[in-house]
C-alpha positions in Angstrom: -69.3 15.5 -28.2 -68.0 12.2 -29.4 -65.1 10.2 -28.0 -61.9 10.4 -30.1 -59.9 7.9 -28.1 -57.7 10.7 -26.7 -57.6 11.8 -23.1 -56.6 15.4 -22.3 -55.8 17.2 -19.1 -57.3 20.6 -18.2 -55.2 21.3 -15.1 -51.6 20.5 -14.1 -50.7 19.9 -10.4 -47.2 20.2 -9.0 -45.8 17.3 -6.9 -42.5 17.0 -5.1 -40.2 14.4 -6.7 -38.7 13.1 -3.4 -41.9 11.9 -1.7 -44.5 12.5 -4.4 -46.5 14.9 -2.1 -48.7 17.6 -3.5 -46.9 21.0 -3.6 -50.2 23.0 -3.6 -49.8 24.5 -7.0 -52.2 24.1 -9.9 -52.3 25.7 -13.3 -54.1 25.4 -16.6 -52.7 23.0 -19.2 -52.4 25.5 -22.1 -50.5 24.7 -25.3 -48.2 27.8 -25.0 -46.9 26.6 -21.6 -43.6 24.9 -21.4 -45.1 22.2 -19.2 -48.0 21.5 -21.6 -49.1 17.9 -21.8 -50.6 16.9 -25.1 -53.6 14.6 -25.3 -52.7 10.9 -25.0 -54.3 8.1 -26.9 -56.2 5.8 -24.5 -58.6 3.5 -26.2 -59.3 1.5 -23.0 -60.9 4.3 -20.9 -61.9 6.5 -23.9 -63.0 4.1 -26.7 -63.6 6.2 -29.9 -67.1 6.1 -31.3 -67.8 5.2 -34.9 -67.1 8.0 -37.4 -68.8 8.2 -40.8 -67.6 10.5 -43.5 -69.4 12.3 -46.4 -68.9 11.2 -50.0 -67.6 13.4 -52.8 -70.3 15.4 -54.7 -70.1 17.9 -57.5 -72.9 20.2 -58.5 -73.1 22.6 -61.4 -74.7 26.0 -60.7 -75.1 29.1 -62.8 -74.1 32.6 -61.7 -77.3 34.6 -61.1 -76.2 38.1 -60.2 -75.2 39.4 -63.7 -76.3 42.8 -65.0 -79.3 43.1 -67.3 -78.4 41.9 -70.8 -75.8 39.5 -69.5 -76.0 35.8 -68.6 -73.9 33.9 -66.0 -71.6 31.0 -66.6 -72.1 27.6 -65.0 -69.6 26.7 -62.4 -68.8 23.3 -60.9 -68.8 23.3 -57.1 -67.0 20.2 -55.7 -67.1 19.0 -52.1 -64.3 16.4 -51.5 -64.9 13.2 -49.7 -64.5 13.2 -45.9 -65.1 16.9 -45.5 -68.1 16.3 -43.2 -68.2 13.8 -40.3 -71.0 12.2 -38.3 -71.2 9.7 -35.5 -74.6 8.5 -36.8 -74.3 7.4 -40.4 -72.9 8.2 -43.9 -76.4 9.5 -44.8 -76.1 12.1 -41.9 -72.6 13.2 -43.1 -74.0 13.5 -46.6 -76.9 15.5 -45.3 -74.4 17.9 -43.7 -72.6 18.2 -47.0 -75.8 18.8 -48.9 -76.9 21.5 -46.4 -73.5 23.2 -46.8 -73.8 23.1 -50.6 -77.3 24.6 -50.5 -76.0 27.5 -48.4 -72.7 28.1 -50.2 -72.8 26.9 -53.8 -74.6 30.0 -55.2 -72.2 32.3 -53.5 -69.4 30.3 -55.0 -70.9 30.5 -58.5 -71.5 34.2 -58.1 -67.9 34.8 -57.1 -66.2 32.6 -59.7 -68.6 32.6 -62.6 -68.3 35.1 -65.4 -71.0 37.2 -67.0 -71.3 37.2 -70.8 -73.3 39.5 -73.0 -76.5 38.0 -74.5 -76.1 38.2 -78.3 
Protein backbone atom coordinates (compact mmCIF):
# COMPACT_ATOMS: atom_id res chain seq x y z
CA UNK A 1 0.00 0.00 0.00
CA UNK A 2 1.37 3.41 -0.96
CA UNK A 3 1.44 6.50 1.19
CA UNK A 4 -1.24 9.04 0.34
CA UNK A 5 -0.13 11.82 2.67
CA UNK A 6 -3.12 11.22 4.95
CA UNK A 7 -3.04 9.83 8.48
CA UNK A 8 -6.09 7.97 9.77
CA UNK A 9 -7.07 6.66 13.18
CA UNK A 10 -8.31 3.10 13.76
CA UNK A 11 -9.30 3.53 17.43
CA UNK A 12 -10.60 6.41 19.54
CA UNK A 13 -9.71 6.76 23.23
CA UNK A 14 -11.73 8.79 25.73
CA UNK A 15 -9.86 11.26 27.97
CA UNK A 16 -11.20 13.51 30.75
CA UNK A 17 -11.12 17.21 29.86
CA UNK A 18 -10.16 18.49 33.32
CA UNK A 19 -6.89 16.60 33.80
CA UNK A 20 -6.45 14.86 30.41
CA UNK A 21 -6.32 11.45 32.11
CA UNK A 22 -7.39 8.32 30.23
CA UNK A 23 -11.01 7.33 30.98
CA UNK A 24 -10.46 3.67 30.09
CA UNK A 25 -12.79 3.61 27.08
CA UNK A 26 -11.73 2.73 23.54
CA UNK A 27 -13.87 2.31 20.43
CA UNK A 28 -13.40 1.82 16.70
CA UNK A 29 -13.22 4.94 14.54
CA UNK A 30 -16.04 4.15 12.08
CA UNK A 31 -17.53 6.64 9.63
CA UNK A 32 -21.09 6.15 10.94
CA UNK A 33 -20.11 7.14 14.51
CA UNK A 34 -20.85 10.71 15.65
CA UNK A 35 -17.31 10.92 17.07
CA UNK A 36 -15.68 9.85 13.78
CA UNK A 37 -12.38 11.56 12.98
CA UNK A 38 -11.66 11.74 9.25
CA UNK A 39 -8.13 11.19 7.94
CA UNK A 40 -5.96 14.29 8.21
CA UNK A 41 -3.37 15.46 5.72
CA UNK A 42 0.14 15.05 7.12
CA UNK A 43 2.89 15.29 4.52
CA UNK A 44 5.66 15.44 7.14
CA UNK A 45 5.18 12.04 8.79
CA UNK A 46 3.32 10.43 5.85
CA UNK A 47 4.93 11.82 2.70
CA UNK A 48 2.98 10.65 -0.35
CA UNK A 49 4.75 8.44 -2.86
CA UNK A 50 4.84 9.32 -6.54
CA UNK A 51 1.70 8.44 -8.46
CA UNK A 52 1.65 7.75 -12.18
CA UNK A 53 -1.56 7.67 -14.18
CA UNK A 54 -2.56 5.79 -17.32
CA UNK A 55 -3.05 7.56 -20.63
CA UNK A 56 -6.24 7.52 -22.70
CA UNK A 57 -6.64 4.70 -25.19
CA UNK A 58 -9.37 3.72 -27.64
CA UNK A 59 -9.58 0.37 -29.39
CA UNK A 60 -12.09 -0.81 -31.97
CA UNK A 61 -13.39 -4.32 -31.53
CA UNK A 62 -16.00 -6.34 -33.42
CA UNK A 63 -18.89 -8.16 -31.84
CA UNK A 64 -18.21 -11.90 -32.19
CA UNK A 65 -21.29 -13.63 -30.77
CA UNK A 66 -23.81 -13.10 -33.57
CA UNK A 67 -25.95 -15.91 -34.92
CA UNK A 68 -25.02 -17.78 -38.08
CA UNK A 69 -25.69 -15.62 -41.13
CA UNK A 70 -25.05 -12.41 -39.21
CA UNK A 71 -22.02 -10.21 -38.73
CA UNK A 72 -21.20 -8.03 -35.74
CA UNK A 73 -20.64 -4.27 -35.76
CA UNK A 74 -17.36 -2.75 -34.68
CA UNK A 75 -17.53 -0.81 -31.41
CA UNK A 76 -15.10 1.75 -29.98
CA UNK A 77 -14.02 0.94 -26.43
CA UNK A 78 -12.46 3.98 -24.77
CA UNK A 79 -10.51 4.07 -21.50
CA UNK A 80 -10.17 7.61 -20.18
CA UNK A 81 -6.89 9.02 -18.91
CA UNK A 82 -6.08 8.55 -15.21
CA UNK A 83 -8.38 5.53 -14.76
CA UNK A 84 -5.44 3.39 -13.61
CA UNK A 85 -2.72 4.41 -11.18
CA UNK A 86 0.72 3.03 -10.35
CA UNK A 87 3.46 3.99 -7.93
CA UNK A 88 6.08 2.61 -10.37
CA UNK A 89 5.68 4.29 -13.76
CA UNK A 90 3.32 5.48 -16.48
CA UNK A 91 4.19 2.30 -18.38
CA UNK A 92 2.96 0.20 -15.44
CA UNK A 93 -0.31 2.18 -15.27
CA UNK A 94 -0.72 1.73 -19.04
CA UNK A 95 -0.04 -2.00 -18.64
CA UNK A 96 -2.90 -2.18 -16.10
CA UNK A 97 -5.12 -0.35 -18.60
CA UNK A 98 -4.15 -2.72 -21.41
CA UNK A 99 -4.81 -5.77 -19.22
CA UNK A 100 -8.25 -4.39 -18.36
CA UNK A 101 -8.95 -3.79 -22.06
CA UNK A 102 -7.88 -7.33 -22.99
CA UNK A 103 -10.23 -8.77 -20.34
CA UNK A 104 -13.24 -6.48 -20.91
CA UNK A 105 -13.28 -5.00 -24.44
CA UNK A 106 -14.81 -8.07 -26.10
CA UNK A 107 -17.58 -8.26 -23.50
CA UNK A 108 -18.24 -4.56 -24.10
CA UNK A 109 -18.42 -5.10 -27.88
CA UNK A 110 -20.71 -8.12 -27.50
CA UNK A 111 -23.08 -6.12 -25.27
CA UNK A 112 -23.16 -2.89 -27.28
CA UNK A 113 -22.51 -4.02 -30.85
CA UNK A 114 -25.38 -4.91 -33.17
CA UNK A 115 -25.69 -7.94 -35.41
CA UNK A 116 -26.51 -7.41 -39.11
CA UNK A 117 -27.62 -9.91 -41.72
CA UNK A 118 -24.99 -10.87 -44.27
CA UNK A 119 -26.40 -10.02 -47.69
